[in-house]
NUFIBA-736870 format. One record per residue (C-alpha): residue number from 1; chain; x, y, z. Coordinates in Angstrom, 1 decimal. Layout:
N
REC    k  c      c1      c2      c3
REC  NUM  A       X       Y       Z
...
//
This chain:
332
REC    k  c      c1      c2      c3
REC    1  A    63.7   -42.7    26.1
REC    2  A    62.6   -43.1    22.4
REC    3  A    62.5   -39.9    20.3
REC    4  A    60.2   -39.7    17.3
REC    5  A    61.9   -36.9    15.3
REC    6  A    59.7   -34.8    13.0
REC    7  A    61.1   -36.3     9.8
REC    8  A    60.4   -39.9    11.0
REC    9  A    57.1   -39.2    12.8
REC   10  A    53.9   -41.0    12.0
REC   11  A    52.1   -39.3     9.1
REC   12  A    49.0   -38.7    11.1
REC   13  A    47.5   -39.2    14.5
REC   14  A    45.1   -41.8    13.1
REC   15  A    48.1   -43.9    11.9
REC   16  A    49.6   -43.6    15.4
REC   17  A    46.5   -44.9    17.0
REC   18  A    46.2   -47.8    14.6
REC   19  A    49.8   -48.8    15.4
REC   20  A    49.1   -48.4    19.1
REC   21  A    46.0   -50.6    19.0
REC   22  A    47.8   -53.5    17.3
REC   23  A    50.9   -53.3    19.5
REC   24  A    51.6   -56.2    21.8
REC   25  A    49.9   -56.1    25.2
REC   26  A    53.2   -55.9    27.0
REC   27  A    54.3   -52.7    25.3
REC   28  A    53.8   -50.1    27.9
REC   29  A    54.6   -47.0    25.9
REC   30  A    53.8   -43.6    27.5
REC   31  A    53.3   -41.2    24.6
REC   32  A    54.3   -37.6    25.5
REC   33  A    53.1   -34.9    23.1
REC   34  A    54.6   -31.5    23.1
REC   35  A    55.0   -28.4    20.8
REC   36  A    58.7   -27.8    21.2
REC   37  A    61.9   -29.5    20.2
REC   38  A    63.5   -32.2    22.3
REC   39  A    66.5   -30.0    23.4
REC   40  A    66.8   -29.8    27.2
REC   41  A    69.5   -27.1    26.8
REC   42  A    67.0   -24.5    25.5
REC   43  A    63.6   -26.1    26.1
REC   44  A    62.4   -26.4    29.7
REC   45  A    59.6   -28.9    28.7
REC   46  A    62.3   -31.2    27.2
REC   47  A    63.9   -31.1    30.7
REC   48  A    60.6   -32.4    32.1
REC   49  A    60.5   -35.1    29.5
REC   50  A    64.0   -36.3    30.3
REC   51  A    63.4   -36.2    34.0
REC   52  A    60.2   -38.2    33.5
REC   53  A    61.7   -40.7    31.2
REC   54  A    64.8   -41.3    33.5
REC   55  A    62.5   -42.0    36.4
REC   56  A    60.7   -44.7    34.5
REC   57  A    63.9   -46.7    34.0
REC   58  A    63.6   -50.1    35.6
REC   59  A    59.8   -50.1    35.2
REC   60  A    57.6   -51.6    32.5
REC   61  A    57.0   -48.2    31.0
REC   62  A    58.9   -46.5    28.2
REC   63  A    58.5   -42.8    27.3
REC   64  A    57.9   -42.1    23.6
REC   65  A    58.3   -38.5    22.7
REC   66  A    56.5   -36.7    19.9
REC   67  A    58.0   -33.2    19.7
REC   68  A    57.3   -30.1    17.5
REC   69  A    53.5   -30.6    17.1
REC   70  A    54.0   -34.0    15.4
REC   71  A    50.7   -35.1    16.9
REC   72  A    48.8   -32.0    15.9
REC   73  A    47.9   -28.6    17.3
REC   74  A    47.4   -27.8    20.9
REC   75  A    43.7   -28.5    20.6
REC   76  A    44.2   -31.7    18.7
REC   77  A    46.7   -33.1    21.3
REC   78  A    44.4   -32.1    24.2
REC   79  A    41.5   -33.8    22.6
REC   80  A    43.5   -36.9    22.0
REC   81  A    44.5   -36.9    25.6
REC   82  A    40.9   -36.6    26.7
REC   83  A    40.1   -39.6    24.6
REC   84  A    42.9   -41.7    26.1
REC   85  A    44.8   -41.8    22.8
REC   86  A    47.8   -39.8    24.2
REC   87  A    49.0   -40.4    27.7
REC   88  A    50.7   -37.1    28.5
REC   89  A    50.3   -33.7    26.8
REC   90  A    52.6   -30.8    27.6
REC   91  A    50.3   -28.0    26.7
REC   92  A    49.5   -24.4    27.0
REC   93  A    47.3   -23.7    30.0
REC   94  A    44.7   -22.0    27.9
REC   95  A    43.9   -25.3    26.1
REC   96  A    42.1   -26.5    29.2
REC   97  A    40.2   -23.3    29.9
REC   98  A    37.1   -24.5    27.9
REC   99  A    36.7   -27.4    30.4
REC  100  A    38.0   -25.7    33.5
REC  101  A    37.5   -21.9    33.4
REC  102  A    39.3   -21.7    36.8
REC  103  A    42.6   -22.1    34.8
REC  104  A    42.2   -18.5    33.5
REC  105  A    43.5   -17.2    36.7
REC  106  A    47.0   -18.6    35.9
REC  107  A    47.1   -16.4    32.8
REC  108  A    46.1   -13.1    34.5
REC  109  A    48.7   -10.3    34.2
REC  110  A    50.6    -9.5    37.4
REC  111  A    48.6   -12.0    39.5
REC  112  A    51.7   -13.6    40.9
REC  113  A    54.9   -12.0    42.0
REC  114  A    57.0   -14.7    40.4
REC  115  A    57.1   -18.5    39.7
REC  116  A    58.1   -19.3    43.3
REC  117  A    54.9   -17.6    44.6
REC  118  A    52.8   -19.5    42.0
REC  119  A    54.4   -22.8    43.1
REC  120  A    53.6   -22.0    46.7
REC  121  A    50.0   -21.2    45.8
REC  122  A    49.5   -24.5    44.1
REC  123  A    51.2   -26.4    47.0
REC  124  A    49.4   -24.7    49.9
REC  125  A    45.9   -24.2    48.5
REC  126  A    43.3   -26.5    47.0
REC  127  A    43.3   -24.7    43.6
REC  128  A    44.7   -27.7    41.7
REC  129  A    41.9   -29.9    43.0
REC  130  A    39.4   -27.3    42.0
REC  131  A    40.9   -27.0    38.5
REC  132  A    40.8   -30.8    38.2
REC  133  A    37.1   -31.3    39.0
REC  134  A    35.7   -30.6    35.6
REC  135  A    38.8   -31.9    33.8
REC  136  A    38.5   -35.3    35.4
REC  137  A    34.9   -35.5    34.3
REC  138  A    36.1   -35.1    30.7
REC  139  A    39.0   -37.6    30.8
REC  140  A    41.9   -35.3    31.6
REC  141  A    44.0   -35.0    34.8
REC  142  A    46.0   -31.9    35.5
REC  143  A    49.2   -33.3    37.1
REC  144  A    51.0   -30.1    37.6
REC  145  A    52.8   -27.3    35.8
REC  146  A    56.0   -26.7    33.8
REC  147  A    57.7   -23.4    33.2
REC  148  A    59.2   -22.6    29.9
REC  149  A    61.5   -19.9    31.2
REC  150  A    61.7   -17.0    33.6
REC  151  A    58.8   -14.5    33.9
REC  152  A    57.1   -13.2    30.8
REC  153  A    58.5   -10.0    29.3
REC  154  A    58.1    -7.9    26.1
REC  155  A    59.8    -8.9    22.9
REC  156  A    59.6    -6.5    19.9
REC  157  A    61.4    -5.7    16.7
REC  158  A    61.0    -1.9    16.8
REC  159  A    62.4    -0.2    19.9
REC  160  A    63.5    -0.2    23.5
REC  161  A    60.6    -0.4    25.9
REC  162  A    61.4     1.3    29.2
REC  163  A    58.0     2.7    30.1
REC  164  A    54.4     1.8    29.5
REC  165  A    54.0     4.6    27.0
REC  166  A    56.6     3.0    24.7
REC  167  A    54.1     0.3    24.0
REC  168  A    51.8     2.7    22.2
REC  169  A    51.7     1.9    18.5
REC  170  A    53.3    -1.6    18.9
REC  171  A    51.2    -4.5    17.5
REC  172  A    51.8    -7.5    19.8
REC  173  A    50.8   -11.1    18.9
REC  174  A    48.2   -12.4    21.3
REC  175  A    47.5   -16.1    22.1
REC  176  A    43.8   -15.5    22.8
REC  177  A    41.2   -12.9    23.5
REC  178  A    42.2   -12.7    27.1
REC  179  A    45.8   -11.8    26.4
REC  180  A    44.6    -9.4    23.7
REC  181  A    42.5    -7.6    26.3
REC  182  A    45.4    -6.9    28.6
REC  183  A    47.8    -6.0    25.8
REC  184  A    45.4    -3.3    24.8
REC  185  A    45.1    -2.2    28.5
REC  186  A    48.8    -1.7    28.4
REC  187  A    48.4     0.6    25.4
REC  188  A    49.6    -1.7    22.7
REC  189  A    47.6    -2.9    19.7
REC  190  A    47.1    -6.7    19.5
REC  191  A    46.4    -9.3    17.0
REC  192  A    45.7   -13.0    17.6
REC  193  A    48.2   -15.2    15.7
REC  194  A    48.8   -18.9    15.9
REC  195  A    52.3   -19.7    17.3
REC  196  A    53.2   -21.6    14.1
REC  197  A    52.5   -18.3    12.1
REC  198  A    54.3   -15.9    14.5
REC  199  A    57.7   -15.7    12.7
REC  200  A    56.1   -14.9     9.4
REC  201  A    53.6   -12.5    11.0
REC  202  A    56.5   -10.5    12.5
REC  203  A    58.7   -10.5     9.4
REC  204  A    55.9    -9.2     7.2
REC  205  A    54.8    -6.6     9.7
REC  206  A    51.5    -8.1    10.8
REC  207  A    52.9    -8.1    14.4
REC  208  A    55.9    -6.3    16.0
REC  209  A    56.5    -8.8    18.8
REC  210  A    54.9   -10.8    21.6
REC  211  A    54.7   -11.3    25.4
REC  212  A    56.8   -14.4    26.3
REC  213  A    59.7   -15.5    28.4
REC  214  A    63.1   -14.6    26.9
REC  215  A    64.0   -18.2    25.8
REC  216  A    61.0   -18.2    23.5
REC  217  A    62.9   -16.2    21.0
REC  218  A    66.2   -17.9    21.7
REC  219  A    64.9   -21.5    21.0
REC  220  A    63.0   -20.5    17.9
REC  221  A    65.6   -18.2    16.3
REC  222  A    63.3   -15.2    16.6
REC  223  A    66.1   -13.2    18.0
REC  224  A    67.1   -12.6    14.3
REC  225  A    64.3   -10.1    14.1
REC  226  A    63.0    -9.5    17.7
REC  227  A    66.0    -7.4    18.7
REC  228  A    64.5    -5.8    21.9
REC  229  A    63.5    -7.4    25.1
REC  230  A    62.1    -5.9    28.3
REC  231  A    61.9    -8.0    31.5
REC  232  A    58.5    -7.3    33.1
REC  233  A    57.4   -10.3    35.1
REC  234  A    53.9   -10.1    33.7
REC  235  A    53.2   -13.6    34.8
REC  236  A    55.1   -16.9    35.3
REC  237  A    55.8   -18.7    32.0
REC  238  A    53.5   -21.5    32.9
REC  239  A    52.4   -24.5    30.9
REC  240  A    50.3   -27.5    31.9
REC  241  A    51.1   -31.2    32.3
REC  242  A    47.8   -32.9    31.2
REC  243  A    47.5   -36.7    31.7
REC  244  A    44.9   -39.0    30.2
REC  245  A    42.7   -39.9    33.1
REC  246  A    41.1   -42.7    31.3
REC  247  A    44.5   -44.3    30.9
REC  248  A    45.7   -43.4    34.4
REC  249  A    42.7   -44.9    36.1
REC  250  A    43.2   -48.3    34.3
REC  251  A    46.6   -48.7    36.0
REC  252  A    47.0   -50.8    39.1
REC  253  A    48.1   -49.0    42.2
REC  254  A    51.8   -49.9    41.9
REC  255  A    52.0   -48.6    38.3
REC  256  A    50.1   -45.4    39.3
REC  257  A    52.8   -44.9    41.9
REC  258  A    55.5   -45.3    39.3
REC  259  A    53.8   -42.7    37.0
REC  260  A    53.3   -40.3    39.9
REC  261  A    56.9   -40.6    40.8
REC  262  A    58.0   -40.0    37.2
REC  263  A    55.7   -36.9    37.0
REC  264  A    57.2   -35.5    40.2
REC  265  A    60.7   -36.2    38.8
REC  266  A    59.8   -34.4    35.5
REC  267  A    58.6   -31.3    37.3
REC  268  A    61.6   -31.3    39.6
REC  269  A    63.9   -31.5    36.5
REC  270  A    61.9   -28.6    35.0
REC  271  A    62.5   -26.5    38.1
REC  272  A    66.2   -27.3    38.2
REC  273  A    66.4   -26.2    34.5
REC  274  A    64.7   -22.9    35.4
REC  275  A    67.1   -22.3    38.3
REC  276  A    70.1   -22.8    36.1
REC  277  A    68.7   -20.9    33.1
REC  278  A    67.7   -17.9    35.1
REC  279  A    71.3   -17.0    35.8
REC  280  A    72.4   -17.0    32.2
REC  281  A    69.4   -16.2    30.0
REC  282  A    70.0   -12.4    29.7
REC  283  A    73.6   -13.0    28.7
REC  284  A    72.4   -15.4    26.1
REC  285  A    70.0   -12.8    24.7
REC  286  A    72.6   -10.2    24.5
REC  287  A    75.0   -12.6    22.8
REC  288  A    72.2   -13.2    20.2
REC  289  A    72.1    -9.5    19.5
REC  290  A    69.1    -8.6    21.6
REC  291  A    69.1    -5.3    23.5
REC  292  A    67.8    -5.7    27.1
REC  293  A    65.9    -2.7    28.3
REC  294  A    64.8    -2.4    31.9
REC  295  A    61.6    -0.7    33.0
REC  296  A    62.1     2.7    34.6
REC  297  A    61.2     3.0    38.3
REC  298  A    57.4     3.0    38.8
REC  299  A    56.6     1.8    35.3
REC  300  A    55.7    -1.7    36.2
REC  301  A    53.4    -0.4    38.9
REC  302  A    51.6     1.6    36.1
REC  303  A    51.2    -1.6    34.1
REC  304  A    49.8    -3.5    37.2
REC  305  A    47.2    -0.7    37.7
REC  306  A    46.3    -0.5    34.0
REC  307  A    45.7    -4.3    33.7
REC  308  A    44.0    -4.9    37.0
REC  309  A    40.5    -4.2    35.6
REC  310  A    40.9    -7.1    33.1
REC  311  A    40.9    -9.6    36.0
REC  312  A    37.2    -9.1    36.6
REC  313  A    36.3    -9.1    32.9
REC  314  A    38.4   -12.2    32.1
REC  315  A    37.3   -14.3    35.1
REC  316  A    34.1   -15.0    37.0
REC  317  A    34.0   -13.3    40.3
REC  318  A    33.8   -16.5    42.4
REC  319  A    36.8   -18.0    40.5
REC  320  A    38.9   -14.9    40.9
REC  321  A    38.2   -14.9    44.6
REC  322  A    39.6   -18.4    44.9
REC  323  A    42.9   -17.1    43.6
REC  324  A    42.8   -14.1    45.9
REC  325  A    42.1   -16.4    48.9
REC  326  A    45.0   -18.7    47.9
REC  327  A    47.3   -15.8    47.6
REC  328  A    46.4   -14.7    51.2
REC  329  A    47.5   -18.2    52.4
REC  330  A    50.9   -17.7    50.9
REC  331  A    51.5   -14.0    51.6
REC  332  A    50.2   -13.9    55.2
//
């Protein structure tokens, strides 16, 4: 695997594309864009990258990794993938919602019991095919999902959160309008902040915290000021593996099979990382100086009830029903 570190990365995506276009025909680089660092110890998406790259050994492909937003923002990387300029984009699920509104269901609060149930839903239902229909029409293939940690909980800089009422007065960073809606349903205030601006926003008091898996603060160093964490299993910490369909469809059958095998290997490596991480992450948080506060009995049920109405306001009724039907397949 070849790593393009931030300091040595190409100055711009346009320069990257120029370089790619003049490369020899035999150079079968597979560009992987991501927003995190290439550290498989703390970054689950990096575990995917290494699993993917290792599976390509002995083939004519070579994984070239562009970490830490070196190919632009989430939207810029997604657009480049749709245009066939980047082969694989490890992205936030919400980036694809504009093309495939069905993806919104993955982000709904308390829709899934845990990541195992989400994996079962994707495996046993046709949801992935349904999500892909409009994406494929626009040059993007959703190959599967990564996790960036255990279930999403509540990080904050102010106080222990052991009951829903403790959220009152806390201003939480929101990724988008949908997350803002359910944060407010929980009784918190919310403010939409780009991830690159989160650290500054919290340190100057624009936000008091965010909803994310625990390793989000560990791998970014946010534990220096986010000193309280509450496990809540709001939703699995899911991110998408988007593939350029224009590129994928140009491959002969044997090379498609090699890429498919590598994608499967990457996802398997991500799941192995999650299994190992889940047994130690809370100890790591405490070692970093974070207080872990468990929800009192019945408080998570209150959160589930409070956020349930957001499902129907965030999603179209027919799309929501597809998730409910898929859950029945798994739970029955």
